[in-house]
C-alpha positions as CSV (number, residue, x, y, z in Angstrom):
1,M,0.0,0.0,0.0
2,G,1.3,3.4,-0.9
3,E,1.8,6.4,1.3
4,N,-1.3,7.8,3.0
5,T,-1.3,11.2,1.3
6,L,-3.4,14.1,2.5
7,P,-6.2,13.4,-0.1
8,R,-6.3,9.8,0.9
9,R,-6.4,10.6,4.6
10,L,-9.2,13.2,4.0
11,L,-11.2,10.6,2.1
12,G,-10.9,8.3,5.1
13,E,-12.0,11.1,7.4
14,A,-14.9,12.0,5.1
15,L,-16.2,8.4,4.9
16,G,-15.8,7.8,8.6
17,S,-17.5,11.1,9.5
18,F,-20.4,10.4,7.1
19,F,-21.1,7.0,8.7
20,L,-20.6,8.2,12.2
21,F,-23.0,11.2,11.9
22,A,-25.5,9.2,9.9
23,G,-25.3,6.5,12.5
24,V,-26.0,8.8,15.4
25,L,-28.8,10.7,13.7
26,G,-30.3,7.8,11.8
27,S,-30.5,5.5,14.8
28,G,-32.0,8.4,16.8
29,V,-34.8,8.7,14.2
30,M,-35.4,5.0,14.1
31,A,-35.3,4.6,17.8
32,E,-37.8,7.4,18.3
33,N,-40.1,5.9,15.6
34,L,-40.1,2.5,17.3
35,A,-39.9,3.2,21.0
36,G,-43.5,4.3,21.4
37,G,-42.6,7.4,23.5
38,N,-40.2,5.5,25.8
39,V,-37.3,7.9,25.9
40,A,-35.1,5.5,27.8
41,L,-35.6,2.8,25.3
42,A,-34.9,5.2,22.4
43,L,-31.7,6.3,24.1
44,L,-30.6,2.7,24.6
45,A,-31.1,1.9,20.9
46,N,-29.3,5.1,19.9
47,T,-26.4,4.2,22.2
48,A,-26.0,0.7,20.9
49,A,-25.9,1.9,17.3
50,T,-23.5,4.7,18.0
51,G,-21.1,2.4,19.8
52,A,-21.2,-0.2,17.1
53,I,-20.6,2.2,14.2
54,L,-17.8,3.9,16.1
55,Y,-16.0,0.6,16.5
56,V,-16.4,-0.3,12.8
57,I,-15.2,3.0,11.4
58,I,-12.2,3.3,13.7
59,E,-11.1,-0.2,12.6
60,M,-11.7,0.6,9.0
61,F,-10.2,4.1,8.7
62,G,-7.8,4.3,11.5
63,P,-4.9,2.9,9.4
64,V,-5.8,5.5,6.7
65,S,-6.6,8.8,8.4
66,G,-6.1,8.1,12.1
67,A,-9.9,8.0,12.5
68,H,-10.3,11.3,14.2
69,F,-13.9,12.2,13.1
70,N,-13.8,14.9,15.7
71,P,-12.2,18.3,15.8
72,A,-11.4,18.0,19.5
73,V,-9.3,14.9,18.7
74,T,-7.6,16.5,15.8
75,L,-6.7,19.6,17.9
76,A,-5.5,17.4,20.8
77,F,-3.1,15.6,18.5
78,A,-1.8,18.9,17.0
79,L,-1.3,20.4,20.5
80,R,0.8,17.3,21.4
81,R,2.8,17.7,18.1
82,E,1.5,14.3,16.9
83,F,-0.3,15.9,14.0
84,A,0.7,18.6,11.6
85,W,-0.9,21.9,12.2
86,R,-1.2,22.5,8.4
87,D,-3.6,19.6,8.2
88,V,-5.9,20.6,11.1
89,L,-8.1,22.9,9.0
90,P,-8.6,20.4,6.1
91,Y,-9.5,17.7,8.6
92,I,-12.0,19.8,10.5
93,V,-13.7,21.1,7.3
94,T,-13.9,17.5,6.0
95,Q,-15.4,16.2,9.3
96,I,-18.1,18.9,9.2
97,A,-18.9,18.7,5.5
98,A,-19.1,14.9,5.4
99,G,-21.1,14.9,8.6
100,M,-23.6,17.3,7.0
101,L,-23.9,14.9,4.1
102,G,-24.6,12.1,6.6
103,A,-27.4,14.2,8.2
104,F,-28.9,15.0,4.8
105,A,-28.8,11.3,3.9
106,V,-30.6,10.4,7.1
107,H,-33.3,13.0,6.3
108,L,-33.7,11.6,2.8
109,M,-33.8,8.0,4.0
110,F,-36.6,8.7,6.6
111,D,-38.6,11.0,4.3
112,L,-37.8,14.2,6.3
113,E,-37.1,17.7,5.0
114,I,-33.5,17.7,3.9
115,L,-32.6,21.1,5.3
116,Q,-33.9,21.7,8.8
117,F,-32.9,23.0,12.2
118,S,-33.3,21.5,15.6
119,T,-35.7,23.0,18.2
120,K,-34.5,20.8,21.0
121,P,-33.0,23.0,23.8
122,R,-29.8,21.7,25.5
123,A,-28.5,24.4,27.8
124,G,-27.4,25.0,31.4
125,I,-24.5,24.4,33.7
126,G,-25.4,20.7,34.0
127,Q,-25.4,20.1,30.3
128,W,-22.2,22.1,29.8
129,T,-20.4,20.2,32.6
130,G,-21.6,17.0,31.0
131,E,-19.9,17.9,27.7
132,L,-16.7,19.0,29.5
133,V,-16.5,15.7,31.4
134,A,-17.5,13.6,28.3
135,T,-14.9,15.2,26.0
136,F,-12.2,15.1,28.7
137,G,-12.6,11.4,29.2
138,L,-12.8,10.6,25.5
139,V,-9.6,12.5,24.6
140,L,-7.7,11.3,27.6
141,A,-8.6,7.7,26.8
142,I,-7.4,8.1,23.2
143,L,-4.1,9.9,24.1
144,T,-3.1,7.5,26.8
145,L,-4.1,4.3,25.1
146,L,-2.4,5.1,21.8
147,R,0.8,5.3,23.8
148,H,0.4,2.0,25.7
149,R,-2.2,-0.2,24.1
150,P,-3.1,1.2,20.6
151,G,-4.8,-2.0,19.5
152,V,-7.7,-1.5,22.0
153,V,-8.5,2.1,21.0
154,P,-11.4,1.2,18.7
155,A,-13.2,-0.9,21.4
156,V,-12.4,1.6,24.2
157,V,-13.7,4.6,22.3
158,A,-16.9,2.7,21.3
159,L,-17.4,1.5,24.9
160,Y,-16.6,4.9,26.4
161,I,-19.1,6.8,24.3
162,S,-21.7,4.1,25.0
163,A,-21.2,4.6,28.7
164,A,-21.0,8.4,28.5
165,Y,-24.4,8.5,26.8
166,W,-25.8,7.4,30.1
167,F,-23.5,8.8,32.8
168,T,-23.3,12.4,31.4
169,S,-26.2,14.8,31.6
170,S,-25.7,15.9,28.0
171,T,-25.7,12.3,26.5
172,S,-22.1,12.9,25.5
173,F,-21.8,14.7,22.2
174,A,-18.1,15.1,22.9
175,N,-17.5,16.4,19.4
176,P,-17.7,20.0,18.1
177,A,-18.4,18.8,14.5
178,I,-21.3,16.5,15.4
179,T,-22.7,19.2,17.7
180,L,-22.9,21.6,14.8
181,V,-24.4,19.1,12.5
182,R,-26.9,17.9,15.0
183,S,-28.2,21.5,15.2
184,M,-29.3,20.9,11.5
185,S,-31.5,18.0,12.3
186,D,-34.8,18.4,14.2
187,T,-34.8,14.8,15.4
188,F,-34.2,12.8,18.5
189,A,-30.4,13.6,18.6
190,G,-30.8,17.3,17.7
191,I,-29.6,20.4,19.5
192,A,-31.0,24.0,19.1
193,P,-28.5,26.1,17.1
194,A,-28.5,28.8,19.9
195,D,-27.1,26.1,22.3
196,V,-24.3,25.0,20.1
197,P,-21.6,27.6,21.0
198,A,-21.7,26.8,24.7
199,F,-21.5,23.1,24.0
200,I,-18.5,23.5,21.8
201,A,-16.8,25.8,24.3
202,A,-17.3,23.1,27.0
203,Q,-15.9,20.4,24.6
204,L,-12.8,22.4,23.8
205,A,-12.2,23.1,27.5
206,G,-12.5,19.3,28.2
207,M,-10.0,18.6,25.4
208,L,-7.5,21.1,26.8
209,L,-7.8,19.6,30.2
210,A,-7.2,16.1,28.7
211,V,-4.1,17.3,26.8
212,G,-2.7,18.7,30.1
213,C,-3.5,15.6,32.0
214,A,-2.0,13.4,29.4
215,R,1.2,15.3,29.6
216,L,1.3,14.6,33.3
217,L,0.5,10.9,32.8
218,I,2.6,10.0,29.8
219,G,4.7,13.0,29.1
220,R,5.3,14.7,25.8
221,S,5.0,13.0,22.5
222,P,8.0,10.8,21.8
223,A,8.1,12.0,18.2
């Protein structure tokens, strides 16, 4: 196999982001349709699908793009000098653009309006704290395990997000790109556009804390 050039890596990020965002939103729509108003059951179904698709896409695209699918992860690697700063913007733009296509595909599959905006409020100190904690734990798990046990990262990320759906008040978005895209879907997994900036600020704060904690735990990047 040849070198993973930037276009090849961006394609991997695009495909992974498409399926991740479609998986989160699509399973939310299906769960809400089938749960008969039982929100706990709908969240359980949404959780299972999200964890499953995360494992699959990290295994598939990790060797190609690094399987970030998340600006917080991309920025964390760059801050640790494990990822080139010149590639940060292309990665983040790709994650958002492909994620939007995933959302539009879900709307099309479920006969919903293609372009829409969420009306679901998600705000307050509890929600913001949930996002900070969720993102902190996710990024810290990735940074530490890549150093010591890289082979378990796909399973750990899938399991962590599945757990964080339930132990955080925000149901663990933990991803600025998917937060933005979920504001464009008035479905079970949506978030009102006005609540997006505070969620992203909390996520970035959690990421920065994780980078600092990782430096204490495992030191600087060996590269």
